[in-house]
All heavy atoms as TSV, in Angstrom:
chain	resi	resn	atom	element	x	y	z
A	1	MET	N	N	0.825	-1.198	0.000
A	1	MET	CA	C	0.000	0.000	0.000
A	1	MET	C	C	0.865	1.255	0.000
A	1	MET	O	O	0.573	2.210	-0.691
A	1	MET	CB	C	-0.932	-0.050	1.211
A	1	MET	CG	C	-1.895	1.077	1.259
A	1	MET	SD	S	-3.125	0.902	-0.012
A	1	MET	CE	C	-4.421	1.842	0.655
A	2	GLU	N	N	1.922	1.238	0.805
A	2	GLU	CA	C	2.807	2.401	0.876
A	2	GLU	C	C	3.452	2.684	-0.473
A	2	GLU	O	O	3.602	3.836	-0.871
A	2	GLU	CB	C	3.886	2.178	1.955
A	2	GLU	CG	C	4.743	3.390	2.207
A	2	GLU	CD	C	3.959	4.572	2.763
A	2	GLU	OE1	O	2.944	4.356	3.458
A	2	GLU	OE2	O	4.351	5.707	2.494
A	3	MET	N	N	3.815	1.631	-1.216
A	3	MET	CA	C	4.416	1.796	-2.539
A	3	MET	C	C	3.430	2.495	-3.477
A	3	MET	O	O	3.811	3.378	-4.236
A	3	MET	CB	C	4.814	0.441	-3.115
A	3	MET	CG	C	5.334	0.497	-4.524
A	3	MET	SD	S	7.102	0.701	-4.683
A	3	MET	CE	C	7.730	-0.740	-3.904
A	4	VAL	N	N	2.166	2.126	-3.390
A	4	VAL	CA	C	1.141	2.754	-4.224
A	4	VAL	C	C	1.008	4.224	-3.873
A	4	VAL	O	O	0.942	5.075	-4.755
A	4	VAL	CB	C	-0.220	2.030	-4.062
A	4	VAL	CG1	C	-1.326	2.788	-4.767
A	4	VAL	CG2	C	-0.127	0.603	-4.569
A	5	ARG	N	N	1.015	4.538	-2.602
A	5	ARG	CA	C	0.908	5.940	-2.189
A	5	ARG	C	C	2.072	6.759	-2.714
A	5	ARG	O	O	1.892	7.864	-3.188
A	5	ARG	CB	C	0.862	6.040	-0.664
A	5	ARG	CG	C	-0.492	5.769	-0.105
A	5	ARG	CD	C	-0.575	6.241	1.321
A	5	ARG	NE	N	-1.792	5.743	1.901
A	5	ARG	CZ	C	-1.865	5.065	3.026
A	5	ARG	NH1	N	-0.791	4.820	3.731
A	5	ARG	NH2	N	-3.018	4.642	3.476
A	6	ARG	N	N	3.279	6.208	-2.622
A	6	ARG	CA	C	4.446	6.936	-3.126
A	6	ARG	C	C	4.337	7.165	-4.621
A	6	ARG	O	O	4.655	8.233	-5.118
A	6	ARG	CB	C	5.735	6.172	-2.809
A	6	ARG	CG	C	6.138	6.313	-1.383
A	6	ARG	CD	C	7.504	5.742	-1.166
A	6	ARG	NE	N	7.551	5.231	0.179
A	6	ARG	CZ	C	8.222	4.175	0.554
A	6	ARG	NH1	N	8.927	3.488	-0.299
A	6	ARG	NH2	N	8.215	3.789	1.806
A	7	ARG	N	N	3.904	6.138	-5.346
A	7	ARG	CA	C	3.735	6.278	-6.796
A	7	ARG	C	C	2.685	7.338	-7.097
A	7	ARG	O	O	2.878	8.180	-7.965
A	7	ARG	CB	C	3.338	4.931	-7.408
A	7	ARG	CG	C	3.299	4.962	-8.922
A	7	ARG	CD	C	2.865	3.653	-9.520
A	7	ARG	NE	N	1.486	3.407	-9.165
A	7	ARG	CZ	C	1.001	2.226	-8.828
A	7	ARG	NH1	N	1.768	1.177	-8.775
A	7	ARG	NH2	N	-0.281	2.069	-8.542
A	8	ASP	N	N	1.583	7.329	-6.347
A	8	ASP	CA	C	0.537	8.329	-6.537
A	8	ASP	C	C	1.049	9.725	-6.221
A	8	ASP	O	O	0.728	10.680	-6.910
A	8	ASP	CB	C	-0.682	8.015	-5.666
A	8	ASP	CG	C	-1.452	6.792	-6.133
A	8	ASP	OD1	O	-1.204	6.323	-7.262
A	8	ASP	OD2	O	-2.287	6.304	-5.359
A	9	GLN	N	N	1.846	9.841	-5.180
A	9	GLN	CA	C	2.392	11.142	-4.812
A	9	GLN	C	C	3.325	11.663	-5.893
A	9	GLN	O	O	3.293	12.837	-6.240
A	9	GLN	CB	C	3.134	11.054	-3.471
A	9	GLN	CG	C	2.197	10.917	-2.302
A	9	GLN	CD	C	2.920	10.674	-0.990
A	9	GLN	OE1	O	4.095	10.324	-0.968
A	9	GLN	NE2	N	2.209	10.841	0.106
A	10	ARG	N	N	4.152	10.781	-6.444
A	10	ARG	CA	C	5.050	11.208	-7.520
A	10	ARG	C	C	4.246	11.635	-8.741
A	10	ARG	O	O	4.562	12.642	-9.382
A	10	ARG	CB	C	6.033	10.093	-7.878
A	10	ARG	CG	C	7.120	9.904	-6.833
A	10	ARG	CD	C	8.220	8.991	-7.327
A	10	ARG	NE	N	7.768	7.670	-7.696
A	10	ARG	CZ	C	7.745	6.615	-6.895
A	10	ARG	NH1	N	8.154	6.712	-5.651
A	10	ARG	NH2	N	7.321	5.447	-7.342
A	11	ALA	N	N	3.204	10.899	-9.062
A	11	ALA	CA	C	2.351	11.271	-10.194
A	11	ALA	C	C	1.671	12.610	-9.930
A	11	ALA	O	O	1.548	13.440	-10.832
A	11	ALA	CB	C	1.307	10.184	-10.448
A	12	PHE	N	N	1.243	12.834	-8.709
A	12	PHE	CA	C	0.593	14.081	-8.330
A	12	PHE	C	C	1.558	15.254	-8.499
A	12	PHE	O	O	1.198	16.299	-9.049
A	12	PHE	CB	C	0.113	13.963	-6.884
A	12	PHE	CG	C	-0.760	15.079	-6.422
A	12	PHE	CD1	C	-1.990	15.312	-7.017
A	12	PHE	CD2	C	-0.376	15.887	-5.368
A	12	PHE	CE1	C	-2.815	16.340	-6.578
A	12	PHE	CE2	C	-1.190	16.914	-4.924
A	12	PHE	CZ	C	-2.410	17.135	-5.531
A	13	VAL	N	N	2.803	15.074	-8.069
A	13	VAL	CA	C	3.811	16.130	-8.206
A	13	VAL	C	C	4.071	16.424	-9.680
A	13	VAL	O	O	4.161	17.590	-10.090
A	13	VAL	CB	C	5.113	15.738	-7.472
A	13	VAL	CG1	C	6.256	16.670	-7.836
A	13	VAL	CG2	C	4.884	15.748	-5.959
A	14	ARG	N	N	4.174	15.380	-10.506
A	14	ARG	CA	C	4.373	15.597	-11.947
A	14	ARG	C	C	3.198	16.358	-12.549
A	14	ARG	O	O	3.377	17.252	-13.367
A	14	ARG	CB	C	4.550	14.258	-12.676
A	14	ARG	CG	C	5.920	13.665	-12.528
A	14	ARG	CD	C	6.142	12.513	-13.496
A	14	ARG	NE	N	5.110	11.496	-13.458
A	14	ARG	CZ	C	5.070	10.459	-12.629
A	14	ARG	NH1	N	6.036	10.292	-11.746
A	14	ARG	NH2	N	4.101	9.579	-12.683
A	15	LEU	N	N	1.989	16.018	-12.123
A	15	LEU	CA	C	0.797	16.703	-12.621
A	15	LEU	C	C	0.831	18.183	-12.258
A	15	LEU	O	O	0.582	19.042	-13.099
A	15	LEU	CB	C	-0.465	16.059	-12.041
A	15	LEU	CG	C	-1.787	16.748	-12.363
A	15	LEU	CD1	C	-2.082	16.644	-13.853
A	15	LEU	CD2	C	-2.903	16.148	-11.551
A	16	ILE	N	N	1.158	18.475	-11.026
A	16	ILE	CA	C	1.216	19.866	-10.577
A	16	ILE	C	C	2.257	20.642	-11.382
A	16	ILE	O	O	2.029	21.778	-11.789
A	16	ILE	CB	C	1.514	19.943	-9.067
A	16	ILE	CG1	C	0.321	19.413	-8.283
A	16	ILE	CG2	C	1.851	21.368	-8.647
A	16	ILE	CD1	C	0.594	19.214	-6.811
A	17	ARG	N	N	3.386	20.020	-11.617
A	17	ARG	CA	C	4.444	20.700	-12.365
A	17	ARG	C	C	4.067	20.912	-13.822
A	17	ARG	O	O	4.428	21.922	-14.420
A	17	ARG	CB	C	5.739	19.897	-12.287
A	17	ARG	CG	C	6.383	19.985	-10.944
A	17	ARG	CD	C	7.658	19.206	-10.892
A	17	ARG	NE	N	8.261	19.310	-9.579
A	17	ARG	CZ	C	9.087	18.425	-9.076
A	17	ARG	NH1	N	9.431	17.362	-9.777
A	17	ARG	NH2	N	9.587	18.594	-7.878
A	18	SER	N	N	3.348	19.973	-14.405
A	18	SER	CA	C	3.020	20.093	-15.826
A	18	SER	C	C	1.786	20.945	-16.078
A	18	SER	O	O	1.650	21.549	-17.136
A	18	SER	CB	C	2.829	18.704	-16.450
A	18	SER	OG	O	1.680	18.082	-15.916
A	19	ASN	N	N	0.863	20.998	-15.134
A	19	ASN	CA	C	-0.365	21.762	-15.322
A	19	ASN	C	C	-0.791	22.348	-13.987
A	19	ASN	O	O	-1.496	21.709	-13.214
A	19	ASN	CB	C	-1.472	20.876	-15.905
A	19	ASN	CG	C	-2.678	21.676	-16.301
A	19	ASN	OD1	O	-3.048	22.644	-15.648
A	19	ASN	ND2	N	-3.306	21.282	-17.379
A	20	ARG	N	N	-0.364	23.558	-13.729
A	20	ARG	CA	C	-0.625	24.190	-12.433
A	20	ARG	C	C	-2.110	24.314	-12.109
A	20	ARG	O	O	-2.509	24.139	-10.965
A	20	ARG	CB	C	0.017	25.567	-12.385
A	20	ARG	CG	C	1.490	25.518	-12.092
A	20	ARG	CD	C	1.865	26.848	-11.435
A	20	ARG	NE	N	3.222	26.922	-11.005
A	20	ARG	CZ	C	3.691	26.346	-9.905
A	20	ARG	NH1	N	2.919	25.597	-9.181
A	20	ARG	NH2	N	4.946	26.507	-9.547
A	21	ASP	N	N	-2.939	24.626	-13.099
A	21	ASP	CA	C	-4.375	24.786	-12.831
A	21	ASP	C	C	-4.993	23.484	-12.334
A	21	ASP	O	O	-5.731	23.470	-11.349
A	21	ASP	CB	C	-5.110	25.271	-14.081
A	21	ASP	CG	C	-4.750	26.693	-14.448
A	21	ASP	OD1	O	-4.303	27.453	-13.562
A	21	ASP	OD2	O	-4.894	27.053	-15.630
A	22	VAL	N	N	-4.698	22.398	-13.022
A	22	VAL	CA	C	-5.230	21.098	-12.598
A	22	VAL	C	C	-4.648	20.725	-11.246
A	22	VAL	O	O	-5.356	20.235	-10.361
A	22	VAL	CB	C	-4.934	19.999	-13.651
A	22	VAL	CG1	C	-5.304	18.624	-13.123
A	22	VAL	CG2	C	-5.683	20.288	-14.937
A	23	GLY	N	N	-3.367	20.966	-11.066
A	23	GLY	CA	C	-2.733	20.675	-9.786
A	23	GLY	C	C	-3.358	21.441	-8.642
A	23	GLY	O	O	-3.582	20.900	-7.556
A	24	THR	N	N	-3.671	22.704	-8.888
A	24	THR	CA	C	-4.302	23.537	-7.858
A	24	THR	C	C	-5.670	22.980	-7.487
A	24	THR	O	O	-6.023	22.892	-6.304
A	24	THR	CB	C	-4.435	24.991	-8.357
A	24	THR	OG1	O	-3.125	25.491	-8.615
A	24	THR	CG2	C	-5.135	25.868	-7.338
A	25	VAL	N	N	-6.434	22.588	-8.487
A	25	VAL	CA	C	-7.759	22.006	-8.230
A	25	VAL	C	C	-7.616	20.714	-7.433
A	25	VAL	O	O	-8.351	20.479	-6.465
A	25	VAL	CB	C	-8.514	21.758	-9.552
A	25	VAL	CG1	C	-9.756	20.920	-9.324
A	25	VAL	CG2	C	-8.869	23.079	-10.211
A	26	MET	N	N	-6.658	19.879	-7.811
A	26	MET	CA	C	-6.452	18.606	-7.103
A	26	MET	C	C	-6.043	18.852	-5.649
A	26	MET	O	O	-6.543	18.185	-4.750
A	26	MET	CB	C	-5.384	17.774	-7.823
A	26	MET	CG	C	-5.817	17.267	-9.181
A	26	MET	SD	S	-7.174	16.092	-9.070
A	26	MET	CE	C	-6.354	14.744	-8.239
A	27	MET	N	N	-5.141	19.801	-5.433
A	27	MET	CA	C	-4.704	20.095	-4.067
A	27	MET	C	C	-5.872	20.599	-3.224
A	27	MET	O	O	-6.033	20.204	-2.071
A	27	MET	CB	C	-3.575	21.122	-4.081
A	27	MET	CG	C	-2.268	20.547	-4.573
A	27	MET	SD	S	-0.942	21.749	-4.810
A	27	MET	CE	C	-0.992	22.714	-3.344
A	28	ARG	N	N	-6.694	21.445	-3.805
A	28	ARG	CA	C	-7.852	21.962	-3.060
A	28	ARG	C	C	-8.847	20.847	-2.755
A	28	ARG	O	O	-9.400	20.776	-1.657
A	28	ARG	CB	C	-8.530	23.064	-3.858
A	28	ARG	CG	C	-9.760	23.556	-3.145
A	28	ARG	CD	C	-10.022	24.972	-3.348
A	28	ARG	NE	N	-11.128	25.368	-2.493
A	28	ARG	CZ	C	-11.995	26.273	-2.818
A	28	ARG	NH1	N	-11.881	26.928	-3.941
A	28	ARG	NH2	N	-12.969	26.568	-1.989
A	29	LEU	N	N	-9.062	19.972	-3.729
A	29	LEU	CA	C	-9.974	18.848	-3.523
A	29	LEU	C	C	-9.485	17.946	-2.393
A	29	LEU	O	O	-10.259	17.563	-1.509
A	29	LEU	CB	C	-10.121	18.049	-4.822
A	29	LEU	CG	C	-11.008	16.821	-4.770
A	29	LEU	CD1	C	-12.432	17.198	-4.371
A	29	LEU	CD2	C	-11.002	16.132	-6.112
A	30	VAL	N	N	-8.201	17.633	-2.399
A	30	VAL	CA	C	-7.634	16.799	-1.338
A	30	VAL	C	C	-7.812	17.475	0.024
A	30	VAL	O	O	-8.226	16.845	0.994
A	30	VAL	CB	C	-6.142	16.502	-1.613
A	30	VAL	CG1	C	-5.459	15.894	-0.397
A	30	VAL	CG2	C	-6.009	15.588	-2.823
A	31	ARG	N	N	-7.536	18.757	0.077
A	31	ARG	CA	C	-7.683	19.505	1.330
A	31	ARG	C	C	-9.135	19.503	1.794
A	31	ARG	O	O	-9.429	19.300	2.974
A	31	ARG	CB	C	-7.189	20.939	1.141
A	31	ARG	CG	C	-7.047	21.697	2.433
A	31	ARG	CD	C	-6.449	23.093	2.241
A	31	ARG	NE	N	-5.307	23.126	1.354
A	31	ARG	CZ	C	-5.277	23.792	0.177
A	31	ARG	NH1	N	-6.308	24.494	-0.221
A	31	ARG	NH2	N	-4.198	23.775	-0.571
A	32	GLU	N	N	-10.056	19.729	0.870
A	32	GLU	CA	C	-11.481	19.752	1.230
A	32	GLU	C	C	-11.933	18.390	1.754
A	32	GLU	O	O	-12.696	18.317	2.717
A	32	GLU	CB	C	-12.332	20.142	0.019
A	32	GLU	CG	C	-12.199	21.594	-0.380
A	32	GLU	CD	C	-12.782	22.547	0.649
A	32	GLU	OE1	O	-13.773	22.209	1.319
A	32	GLU	OE2	O	-12.222	23.646	0.787
A	33	ILE	N	N	-11.475	17.327	1.110
A	33	ILE	CA	C	-11.850	15.983	1.568
A	33	ILE	C	C	-11.312	15.748	2.976
A	33	ILE	O	O	-12.004	15.198	3.829
A	33	ILE	CB	C	-11.346	14.909	0.586
A	33	ILE	CG1	C	-12.146	14.985	-0.714
A	33	ILE	CG2	C	-11.450	13.512	1.201
A	33	ILE	CD1	C	-11.581	14.139	-1.841
A	34	ASP	N	N	-10.076	16.165	3.212
A	34	ASP	CA	C	-9.471	15.982	4.541
A	34	ASP	C	C	-10.174	16.794	5.615
A	34	ASP	O	O	-10.346	16.320	6.744
A	34	ASP	CB	C	-7.992	16.365	4.517
A	34	ASP	CG	C	-7.122	15.321	3.856
A	34	ASP	OD1	O	-7.593	14.186	3.649
A	34	ASP	OD2	O	-5.965	15.642	3.543
A	35	GLU	N	N	-10.582	18.014	5.286
A	35	GLU	CA	C	-11.111	18.928	6.299
A	35	GLU	C	C	-12.629	18.872	6.458
A	35	GLU	O	O	-13.149	19.216	7.519
A	35	GLU	CB	C	-10.680	20.354	5.973
A	35	GLU	CG	C	-9.182	20.549	6.093
A	35	GLU	CD	C	-8.723	21.928	5.647
A	35	GLU	OE1	O	-9.562	22.754	5.248
A	35	GLU	OE2	O	-7.495	22.172	5.696
A	36	ALA	N	N	-13.326	18.470	5.430
A	36	ALA	CA	C	-14.790	18.464	5.486
A	36	ALA	C	C	-15.295	17.288	6.321
A	36	ALA	O	O	-14.615	16.287	6.483
A	36	ALA	CB	C	-15.369	18.385	4.079
A	37	GLU	N	N	-16.470	17.438	6.799
A	37	GLU	CA	C	-17.092	16.375	7.581
A	37	GLU	C	C	-18.097	15.641	6.697
A	37	GLU	O	O	-19.291	15.921	6.735
A	37	GLU	CB	C	-17.754	16.958	8.825
A	37	GLU	CG	C	-16.755	17.543	9.788
A	37	GLU	CD	C	-17.397	18.050	11.056
A	37	GLU	OE1	O	-18.546	17.654	11.355
A	37	GLU	OE2	O	-16.756	18.846	11.752
A	38	PHE	N	N	-17.580	14.728	5.902
A	38	PHE	CA	C	-18.425	13.933	5.014
A	38	PHE	C	C	-18.866	12.666	5.722
A	38	PHE	O	O	-18.125	12.097	6.516
A	38	PHE	CB	C	-17.652	13.507	3.757
A	38	PHE	CG	C	-17.367	14.623	2.802
A	38	PHE	CD1	C	-16.073	15.079	2.612
A	38	PHE	CD2	C	-18.386	15.202	2.064
A	38	PHE	CE1	C	-15.794	16.091	1.713
A	38	PHE	CE2	C	-18.124	16.217	1.168
A	38	PHE	CZ	C	-16.826	16.666	0.993
A	39	SER	N	N	-20.051	12.207	5.380
A	39	SER	CA	C	-20.480	10.890	5.843
A	39	SER	C	C	-19.824	9.843	4.939
A	39	SER	O	O	-19.292	10.171	3.868
A	39	SER	CB	C	-22.001	10.767	5.752
A	39	SER	OG	O	-22.398	10.731	4.383
A	40	ALA	N	N	-19.881	8.608	5.355
A	40	ALA	CA	C	-19.321	7.528	4.546
A	40	ALA	C	C	-20.023	7.469	3.185
A	40	ALA	O	O	-19.373	7.292	2.148
A	40	ALA	CB	C	-19.454	6.191	5.268
A	41	ALA	N	N	-21.320	7.655	3.177
A	41	ALA	CA	C	-22.071	7.620	1.913
A	41	ALA	C	C	-21.644	8.754	0.987
A	41	ALA	O	O	-21.498	8.558	-0.222
A	41	ALA	CB	C	-23.575	7.699	2.194
A	42	GLU	N	N	-21.445	9.937	1.552
A	42	GLU	CA	C	-21.009	11.073	0.737
A	42	GLU	C	C	-19.619	10.841	0.166
A	42	GLU	O	O	-19.352	11.175	-0.993
A	42	GLU	CB	C	-21.025	12.355	1.563
A	42	GLU	CG	C	-22.427	12.835	1.894
A	42	GLU	CD	C	-22.437	13.944	2.924
A	42	GLU	OE1	O	-21.599	13.926	3.860
A	42	GLU	OE2	O	-23.306	14.822	2.797
A	43	LEU	N	N	-18.730	10.241	0.958
A	43	LEU	CA	C	-17.387	9.941	0.463
A	43	LEU	C	C	-17.428	8.896	-0.652
A	43	LEU	O	O	-16.700	9.011	-1.637
A	43	LEU	CB	C	-16.483	9.466	1.600
A	43	LEU	CG	C	-16.009	10.564	2.544
A	43	LEU	CD1	C	-15.295	9.963	3.744
A	43	LEU	CD2	C	-15.117	11.548	1.808
A	44	ARG	N	N	-18.297	7.907	-0.520
A	44	ARG	CA	C	-18.444	6.905	-1.590
A	44	ARG	C	C	-18.980	7.557	-2.863
A	44	ARG	O	O	-18.527	7.251	-3.966
A	44	ARG	CB	C	-19.358	5.780	-1.139
A	44	ARG	CG	C	-18.692	4.803	-0.221
A	44	ARG	CD	C	-19.563	3.568	0.045
A	44	ARG	NE	N	-19.113	2.944	1.260
A	44	ARG	CZ	C	-19.585	3.192	2.482
A	44	ARG	NH1	N	-20.575	4.042	2.641
A	44	ARG	NH2	N	-19.110	2.578	3.528
A	45	GLU	N	N	-19.952	8.442	-2.724
A	45	GLU	CA	C	-20.505	9.143	-3.876
A	45	GLU	C	C	-19.429	9.991	-4.551
A	45	GLU	O	O	-19.297	10.007	-5.780
A	45	GLU	CB	C	-21.684	10.016	-3.454
A	45	GLU	CG	C	-22.385	10.675	-4.607
A	45	GLU	CD	C	-23.606	11.470	-4.155
A	45	GLU	OE1	O	-24.108	11.259	-3.050
A	45	GLU	OE2	O	-24.045	12.313	-4.957
A	46	LEU	N	N	-18.639	10.686	-3.754
A	46	LEU	CA	C	-17.539	11.482	-4.287
A	46	LEU	C	C	-16.538	10.590	-5.015
A	46	LEU	O	O	-16.071	10.922	-6.104
A	46	LEU	CB	C	-16.853	12.264	-3.164
A	46	LEU	CG	C	-15.635	13.083	-3.560
A	46	LEU	CD1	C	-15.995	14.122	-4.626
A	46	LEU	CD2	C	-15.032	13.740	-2.335
A	47	ALA	N	N	-16.216	9.459	-4.427
A	47	ALA	CA	C	-15.281	8.522	-5.058
A	47	ALA	C	C	-15.823	8.049	-6.404
A	47	ALA	O	O	-15.072	7.942	-7.381
A	47	ALA	CB	C	-15.021	7.335	-4.132
A	48	ASP	N	N	-17.114	7.767	-6.477
A	48	ASP	CA	C	-17.726	7.361	-7.742
A	48	ASP	C	C	-17.638	8.464	-8.791
A	48	ASP	O	O	-17.348	8.210	-9.960
A	48	ASP	CB	C	-19.191	6.953	-7.541
A	48	ASP	CG	C	-19.345	5.639	-6.787
A	48	ASP	OD1	O	-18.351	4.882	-6.696
A	48	ASP	OD2	O	-20.454	5.390	-6.279
A	49	LEU	N	N	-17.902	9.697	-8.367
A	49	LEU	CA	C	-17.810	10.825	-9.301
A	49	LEU	C	C	-16.384	11.003	-9.811
A	49	LEU	O	O	-16.156	11.213	-11.010
A	49	LEU	CB	C	-18.281	12.113	-8.618
A	49	LEU	CG	C	-19.769	12.203	-8.304
A	49	LEU	CD1	C	-20.042	13.404	-7.408
A	49	LEU	CD2	C	-20.583	12.285	-9.576
A	50	LEU	N	N	-15.414	10.908	-8.906
A	50	LEU	CA	C	-14.015	11.042	-9.308
A	50	LEU	C	C	-13.587	9.896	-10.223
A	50	LEU	O	O	-12.817	10.109	-11.161
A	50	LEU	CB	C	-13.117	11.125	-8.074
A	50	LEU	CG	C	-13.279	12.389	-7.240
A	50	LEU	CD1	C	-12.484	12.271	-5.949
A	50	LEU	CD2	C	-12.888	13.620	-8.030
A	51	ALA	N	N	-14.099	8.710	-9.972
A	51	ALA	CA	C	-13.787	7.572	-10.842
A	51	ALA	C	C	-14.329	7.820	-12.247
A	51	ALA	O	O	-13.672	7.485	-13.243
A	51	ALA	CB	C	-14.367	6.284	-10.261
A	52	GLY	N	N	-15.500	8.426	-12.337
A	52	GLY	CA	C	-16.066	8.771	-13.643
A	52	GLY	C	C	-15.212	9.790	-14.374
A	52	GLY	O	O	-14.966	9.670	-15.578
A	53	ILE	N	N	-14.736	10.779	-13.655
A	53	ILE	CA	C	-13.852	11.781	-14.256
A	53	ILE	C	C	-12.557	11.126	-14.713
A	53	ILE	O	O	-12.051	11.411	-15.801
A	53	ILE	CB	C	-13.571	12.926	-13.258
A	53	ILE	CG1	C	-14.846	13.736	-13.019
A	53	ILE	CG2	C	-12.446	13.829	-13.760
A	53	ILE	CD1	C	-14.756	14.722	-11.878
A	54	ALA	N	N	-12.028	10.229	-13.890
A	54	ALA	CA	C	-10.789	9.529	-14.255
A	54	ALA	C	C	-10.989	8.695	-15.517
A	54	ALA	O	O	-10.122	8.672	-16.400
A	54	ALA	CB	C	-10.330	8.641	-13.094
A	55	GLU	N	N	-12.117	8.043	-15.633
A	55	GLU	CA	C	-12.397	7.239	-16.826
A	55	GLU	C	C	-12.473	8.123	-18.070
A	55	GLU	O	O	-11.951	7.774	-19.131
A	55	GLU	CB	C	-13.693	6.447	-16.640
A	55	GLU	CG	C	-14.022	5.537	-17.799
A	55	GLU	CD	C	-12.938	4.508	-18.082
A	55	GLU	OE1	O	-12.253	4.063	-17.145
A	55	GLU	OE2	O	-12.780	4.139	-19.267
A	56	GLU	N	N	-13.109	9.272	-17.947
A	56	GLU	CA	C	-13.166	10.205	-19.074
A	56	GLU	C	C	-11.774	10.666	-19.476
A	56	GLU	O	O	-11.461	10.778	-20.662
A	56	GLU	CB	C	-14.044	11.410	-18.723
A	56	GLU	CG	C	-15.518	11.080	-18.665
A	56	GLU	CD	C	-16.365	12.299	-18.329
A	56	GLU	OE1	O	-15.958	13.429	-18.667
A	56	GLU	OE2	O	-17.432	12.114	-17.738
A	57	ALA	N	N	-10.917	10.929	-18.490
A	57	ALA	CA	C	-9.543	11.351	-18.776
A	57	ALA	C	C	-8.781	10.239	-19.490
A	57	ALA	O	O	-8.033	10.491	-20.445
A	57	ALA	CB	C	-8.825	11.748	-17.487
A	58	ARG	N	N	-8.962	8.980	-19.047
A	58	ARG	CA	C	-8.296	7.852	-19.720
A	58	ARG	C	C	-8.768	7.719	-21.161
A	58	ARG	O	O	-7.976	7.477	-22.070
A	58	ARG	CB	C	-8.550	6.559	-18.955
A	58	ARG	CG	C	-7.663	6.375	-17.748
A	58	ARG	CD	C	-7.785	4.976	-17.174
A	58	ARG	NE	N	-8.971	4.816	-16.345
A	58	ARG	CZ	C	-9.077	5.234	-15.102
A	58	ARG	NH1	N	-8.073	5.838	-14.520
A	58	ARG	NH2	N	-10.183	5.038	-14.426
A	59	GLU	N	N	-10.081	7.885	-21.378
A	59	GLU	CA	C	-10.614	7.795	-22.739
A	59	GLU	C	C	-10.039	8.899	-23.623
A	59	GLU	O	O	-9.663	8.661	-24.763
A	59	GLU	CB	C	-12.140	7.869	-22.711
A	59	GLU	CG	C	-12.785	6.627	-22.136
A	59	GLU	CD	C	-14.280	6.782	-21.942
A	59	GLU	OE1	O	-14.861	7.816	-22.350
A	59	GLU	OE2	O	-14.884	5.847	-21.365
A	60	ARG	N	N	-9.968	10.095	-23.082
A	60	ARG	CA	C	-9.396	11.207	-23.841
A	60	ARG	C	C	-7.931	10.966	-24.156
A	60	ARG	O	O	-7.465	11.216	-25.267
A	60	ARG	CB	C	-9.558	12.525	-23.090
A	60	ARG	CG	C	-8.993	13.714	-23.829
A	60	ARG	CD	C	-9.472	15.015	-23.226
A	60	ARG	NE	N	-8.765	16.162	-23.727
A	60	ARG	CZ	C	-8.962	16.722	-24.918
A	60	ARG	NH1	N	-9.862	16.213	-25.736
A	60	ARG	NH2	N	-8.272	17.770	-25.295
A	61	ALA	N	N	-7.197	10.457	-23.181
A	61	ALA	CA	C	-5.783	10.131	-23.408
A	61	ALA	C	C	-5.650	9.102	-24.529
A	61	ALA	O	O	-4.771	9.221	-25.387
A	61	ALA	CB	C	-5.146	9.609	-22.124
A	62	GLY	N	N	-6.537	8.124	-24.535
A	62	GLY	CA	C	-6.520	7.119	-25.592
A	62	GLY	C	C	-6.785	7.732	-26.958
A	62	GLY	O	O	-6.137	7.373	-27.954
A	63	ARG	N	N	-7.727	8.663	-27.019
A	63	ARG	CA	C	-8.019	9.330	-28.295
A	63	ARG	C	C	-6.834	10.164	-28.750
A	63	ARG	O	O	-6.491	10.184	-29.932
A	63	ARG	CB	C	-9.273	10.198	-28.174
A	63	ARG	CG	C	-10.563	9.394	-28.083
A	63	ARG	CD	C	-11.794	10.268	-28.270
A	63	ARG	NE	N	-11.894	11.358	-27.322
A	63	ARG	CZ	C	-12.458	11.291	-26.118
A	63	ARG	NH1	N	-12.966	10.148	-25.703
A	63	ARG	NH2	N	-12.529	12.353	-25.342
A	64	ILE	N	N	-6.189	10.850	-27.813
A	64	ILE	CA	C	-5.022	11.664	-28.146
A	64	ILE	C	C	-3.896	10.776	-28.659
A	64	ILE	O	O	-3.259	11.082	-29.666
A	64	ILE	CB	C	-4.575	12.496	-26.923
A	64	ILE	CG1	C	-5.599	13.598	-26.651
A	64	ILE	CG2	C	-3.186	13.099	-27.149
A	64	ILE	CD1	C	-5.393	14.320	-25.341
A	65	GLU	N	N	-3.655	9.681	-27.957
A	65	GLU	CA	C	-2.602	8.751	-28.398
A	65	GLU	C	C	-2.940	8.173	-29.762
A	65	GLU	O	O	-2.049	8.030	-30.607
A	65	GLU	CB	C	-2.433	7.630	-27.375
A	65	GLU	CG	C	-1.790	8.094	-26.095
A	65	GLU	CD	C	-1.834	7.050	-24.996
A	65	GLU	OE1	O	-2.610	6.084	-25.096
A	65	GLU	OE2	O	-1.079	7.216	-24.022
A	66	GLY	N	N	-4.205	7.883	-29.998
A	66	GLY	CA	C	-4.629	7.329	-31.279
A	66	GLY	C	C	-4.465	8.323	-32.423
A	66	GLY	O	O	-4.209	7.945	-33.558
A	67	ALA	N	N	-4.584	9.604	-32.079
A	67	ALA	CA	C	-4.438	10.640	-33.106
A	67	ALA	C	C	-2.971	11.018	-33.320
A	67	ALA	O	O	-2.652	11.820	-34.190
A	67	ALA	CB	C	-5.239	11.886	-32.711
A	68	GLY	N	N	-2.085	10.463	-32.489
A	68	GLY	CA	C	-0.658	10.733	-32.643
A	68	GLY	C	C	-0.189	12.057	-32.108
A	68	GLY	O	O	0.817	12.585	-32.522
A	69	ARG	N	N	-0.940	12.615	-31.154
A	69	ARG	CA	C	-0.520	13.902	-30.563
A	69	ARG	C	C	0.465	13.701	-29.456
A	69	ARG	O	O	0.536	12.876	-28.703
A	69	ARG	CB	C	-1.733	14.652	-30.011
A	69	ARG	CG	C	-2.584	15.208	-31.106
A	69	ARG	CD	C	-3.467	16.276	-30.523
A	69	ARG	NE	N	-4.858	15.935	-30.769
A	69	ARG	CZ	C	-5.870	16.492	-30.171
A	69	ARG	NH1	N	-5.680	17.386	-29.244
A	69	ARG	NH2	N	-7.100	16.173	-30.455
């Protein structure tokens, strides 16, 4: 698990360096999740929404790679 966290942290740092706007949004989201008082159900709903966004990003990346960009 710790190895996964480190890999995620390195990816997060690369994201922030390559796209400050997205990095800023991600940092704020992480902070809000840590500080807000969400119920377990609300956190699961948020996780589902983020998973949907991640899937859209993967699909877009696939289209970009397919177009040779």
